[in-house]
N, C-alpha and C positions, 0 to 999 in steps of 0.2 A: 286496350282492347277489353271490352266487357263481354261476359259470356254467361248465359243462364239456361237452365233446363227446368221445365216445369213438369210435374208428374200429375197426370190425370188418367184414370184407367182407360178412357176412350180416345184421348188425344195426346200425342207427344208434341211438345213445342220446344224448338231450339231457336235461340235468338243470339245475334252477335252484331256488334257495331264494327263496320269495316271503314278504314280511312280511305275510302274510294267513292267517287260519285256514283249515283244510281245507274247511269249509262254503262259503266264498267261492270257492275254486278249483273245488270240485265244481259249483257253479252255473255257473261260466264254461265248464266242460267239458260240461255236460248241458242247458243251456237254449238253445233255438234262437236267440233274439235275441242273447244274449251270445256264443254260438259264432260267429254271423255277424259280430259286431264284430271278432273277432280272427283267425278262421280262414276260413270261407267260408259263403255262404248254404247252408241245409240244411233237411231235414225230419226231423232226428234226434229220437228219443225214447229215453230210457234204459230200454229193455225188451229183454231177451235174445230174439234171433231177429228183431228189428225190422230190416227192410231200409230203407235210406235213402240219400240222395245228398248229397254236397257239390257245390256248383256254383260255378265261378269263370268269369272272363272267358275265352272261348276264345282260343287263340293258334294260330299256324300249327303244324300237326301235332298239336294237342290240342283236343278238343271242350269242355274245361272241366268235364267230369263225372267224379266219382269215385263208384263204386258201393260201398256198404258194408253190413255186417250186424253188428249188436251181438252180441258173444259173451259178455262178462262185465260185470255191473253189481253192484258191491259198494260201496254208497254210502259216500262219504267216504274210500274206500280204493283201489279199482281199477275201471278201466273199460277195456274192450277191444272193438275192432271190426276187421273186415276192411276193406281199402282197396284197391280194384281199379280200374285205369285203363290204357287202351291195352294190354290183354293181360297186364299185370303184376299180380300179386296179393301183397299184403302183409298183415301183421297189426300193428295199432297197439295198444300197451298203455300205459295211464297208471297210475302208482302215486303215491299221495299219502301222505306220511309226516309227521306233526306234528313240529315242531321247537320249540325255545325261541323264542317270538315269531313263529312262522310255519309254513310248510309246505314240505317238500322235494317238488318235482314232478319225476317221472322219466317220460320218454316213450321207448318203445322201438318202432322200426319194423323188423320183421324180414321176411325173404323176399328180400333182395337176393342175386342170383347173382353169381358172379365175372365174368360178362360184362355187368354192369350198372354200371360206374363212373360213367357220366353220370347215371343215375337216382339213384345214391347221392349224388353231389355235389350234384345239384339238390335232393334231399330234405334234405341237411345244411344247405344255404343256406336253403331254405324254412322248415324248422322253427325255425332261429335267428330268422328274421324273424317267424314266428308267435309265438314266445315273447316277443319284444320288444313286439309288439302286445298280447299277453295282459297283460304288465306294465302297459301304459298303460290297458287296460280295467279292470284290478283297482285301479289307482290312482285311477280316477274313482269316481263314486257309482253307476255302472250295476250293478256286480257285487255 
């Protein structure tokens, strides 16, 4: 398993190669029950223009709600949605690329301003944790 994180003040990129076919990763990215297992509870549907929410346990200073809207659905290749919380607006782009024996998954979260180092650091930590959970979900029979 290879894993890398790039640092760019405006865009966070997390990439990993999974030993699973693109169809299995696509399901984990687009099916409510599977998304909830590794990311957050949601009412996602892979339809361009669909408004949905990710919901997590509220913590001090955050209500646990992320408002989103689907922007791109290119089955087995790309998925993109807005990601808005606490007045900050981001764009999340997932790209799936088949590899020998698996799939290279790239997540880009763009929209970080130079005045957002804490948000960037939190997202960097959070996405690494989400990718680790995704690995576990994919390794089971669920996906």
